[in-house]
N, C-alpha and C positions, 0 to 999 in steps of 0.2 A: 710281378711283387707289384713293384712300385709305380707299374699301369695301371694296376689292379684299385692300389690304394690313389691314385692321381683320377681315377671313375668315381670311386663312390666321394671324395670329398668333393669334385665338381658337384655329383647329383644330392648333396647335405647341402652347399652352398646355392643351387639353383631352389631345392626344397627350400630353404630360411628367405634366399629375397620375393618367391611368390610366398612366404607365411607375413615378408615383413610388407610387399604392396599390399593383399591382402588386406593387414591392421589399417596401414594409413588409408584406405578405400573406406572402411569403414568409421574410423575416424572423421573425415572428409565427409561422409554422409550424416554422419551425426551431428558436426561442423552445422551444414545446409540445414539440415532440420531446428538446428539449435534457436538458427538467424531467424526460419519463421514461424516457428510458435510464438505465438503473441503472449507479451508481455507482462504481467498482472501490477495495474496499477499501486501507488507506491505505500496507497491507504488499506490493502488487503494481503491478508498475510496470508501463509500457503495453505494452512487448516480451511483458507475461507472464510477468518471473523477478521472483520472491517473495524479498526483501527478508531479509534478515538474520536470525538469529531474536534474535540479542542484542538487534534493535533492541527485540524485546515486554516485555524486562527493562527494569525501571527497576537505577541501579546500585548501589542496596543489595543487592537482591534478587541482580546478578549476584556482585558481592563475596561476598556470602554463600553460595553456589554452592561459585564458589570457596574459599572459605575450606574448606568442607564439604570437598571434593576432597582438598584438600592436607592435611587432619586425618585423613580414609580413611587414604591413601597412607602417612603417618607414622606413624601407628597400628600398618600394617600393617608398614614396614621395621621399627619398634622392635621388636617382638612375634612375626616368624617369622623361622626361619632361613633357610629354603626361599628358593631364588631363583624354584622354579616356581611356588612361591603369590603369591609378591609379583608375579610379571608378567601370574598371573593375577588378581589384583585390579585392577589398572591397568588389564588390559582389560578387564573387565567393569564397572568405575568408568568409562572411557573408551565401552565400547556402551552402559552405562545412564544415563546422566546426563545427556543430552537427554531420556530420558522419566521418569525421576523427578523432574525440575522441572518437564515441566508436568501431570504426578497433581499433584503439591504445588501448583506457584503456577497453574495454568489455562492459556486457551491467551489471553487476553489481558495486556494491559500494564496493569500496575500490582494 
């Protein structure tokens, strides 16, 4: 009777060891695949939405861009009398500011 119990216990332990080794192998495979899978850049979320462009700029850079735009608007309003010209400069500034900031400061942070 005790030999039978010892045999069953040995079979159970062998089955448990096989299960443990299979799980460990599966975890190693998953870890290897996780290392191989490319990671998303910091500006892209998991749903595919791109984060705000401002997150690429430092506070000083943002302040400089705002100050420059404000200076252009003030100079335009002081130096021109035509409302058409003022509105055209405002529209051009709104459209061109992102492109000019990217050209001047680059695409990366800092």
